[in-house]
C-alpha positions as a Markdown table, in Angstrom:
| # | Residue | x | y | z |
|---|---|---|---|---|
| 1 | Unk | 173.0 | 122.3 | 112.1 |
| 2 | Unk | 170.1 | 124.7 | 112.4 |
| 3 | Unk | 171.7 | 126.4 | 115.4 |
| 4 | Unk | 174.9 | 127.0 | 113.4 |
| 5 | Unk | 172.9 | 128.5 | 110.5 |
| 6 | Unk | 170.9 | 130.8 | 112.8 |
| 7 | Unk | 174.1 | 131.9 | 114.6 |
| 8 | Unk | 173.2 | 130.4 | 117.9 |
| 9 | Unk | 175.6 | 128.5 | 120.1 |
| 10 | Unk | 176.8 | 125.5 | 118.0 |
| 11 | Unk | 177.4 | 122.1 | 119.5 |
| 12 | Unk | 180.8 | 121.3 | 120.9 |
| 13 | Unk | 183.4 | 120.8 | 118.2 |
| 14 | Unk | 181.5 | 122.8 | 115.5 |
| 15 | Unk | 182.9 | 126.1 | 114.3 |
| 16 | Unk | 180.2 | 128.8 | 114.2 |
| 17 | Unk | 179.3 | 130.5 | 110.9 |
| 18 | Unk | 179.9 | 134.2 | 111.3 |
| 19 | Unk | 179.5 | 135.5 | 107.7 |
| 20 | Unk | 175.9 | 136.7 | 107.2 |
| 21 | Unk | 175.9 | 136.0 | 103.4 |
| 22 | Unk | 177.0 | 132.4 | 104.0 |
| 23 | Unk | 174.4 | 131.9 | 106.7 |
| 24 | Unk | 171.7 | 133.2 | 104.4 |
| 25 | Unk | 172.8 | 130.8 | 101.7 |
| 26 | Unk | 172.7 | 127.9 | 104.1 |
| 27 | Unk | 169.3 | 129.0 | 105.3 |
| 28 | Unk | 168.0 | 129.0 | 101.8 |
| 29 | Unk | 169.5 | 125.6 | 101.1 |
| 30 | Unk | 168.0 | 124.2 | 104.3 |
| 31 | Unk | 164.6 | 125.6 | 103.5 |
| 32 | Unk | 164.6 | 124.1 | 100.0 |
| 33 | Unk | 165.9 | 120.7 | 101.1 |
| 34 | Unk | 164.2 | 120.1 | 104.4 |
| 35 | Unk | 161.1 | 122.3 | 104.2 |
| 36 | Unk | 160.2 | 121.7 | 100.6 |
| 37 | Unk | 160.4 | 125.4 | 99.5 |
| 38 | Unk | 160.5 | 126.1 | 95.8 |
| 39 | Unk | 161.3 | 129.1 | 93.6 |
| 40 | Unk | 158.5 | 129.7 | 91.1 |
| 41 | Unk | 158.6 | 132.1 | 88.2 |
| 42 | Unk | 155.3 | 133.4 | 86.8 |
| 43 | Unk | 155.2 | 135.4 | 83.6 |
| 44 | Unk | 152.1 | 137.5 | 83.0 |
| 45 | Unk | 151.0 | 139.7 | 80.1 |
| 46 | Unk | 150.8 | 143.3 | 81.4 |
| 47 | Unk | 147.5 | 143.9 | 79.7 |
| 48 | Unk | 145.0 | 141.1 | 79.9 |
| 49 | Unk | 143.4 | 142.2 | 76.7 |
| 50 | Unk | 146.7 | 141.8 | 74.7 |
| 51 | Unk | 147.0 | 145.5 | 73.9 |
| 52 | Unk | 150.5 | 147.0 | 74.1 |
| 53 | Unk | 151.3 | 149.1 | 77.1 |
| 54 | Unk | 151.7 | 152.8 | 76.1 |
| 55 | Unk | 153.4 | 155.3 | 78.4 |
| 56 | Unk | 152.6 | 158.9 | 77.7 |
| 57 | Unk | 155.1 | 161.5 | 78.7 |
| 58 | Unk | 153.7 | 164.9 | 79.5 |
| 59 | Unk | 155.3 | 168.2 | 80.6 |
| 60 | Unk | 154.8 | 167.7 | 84.3 |
| 61 | Unk | 157.0 | 164.6 | 84.2 |
| 62 | Unk | 160.0 | 166.7 | 83.1 |
| 63 | Unk | 159.7 | 168.7 | 86.4 |
| 64 | Unk | 160.2 | 165.6 | 88.5 |
């Protein structure tokens, strides 16, 4: 199974996976199922002191 996902020579009777997007999806599935990987989402406040973030535009920005 891993050889097929990685694009190596599969065992006899198994069709190799040639599409890279499908191989990447299977690799992600394998890592989550067998290796215990998890996707974590972490939300943070931009300013730790709870002040709003202020972006100041100046004249030099217009030249970029």
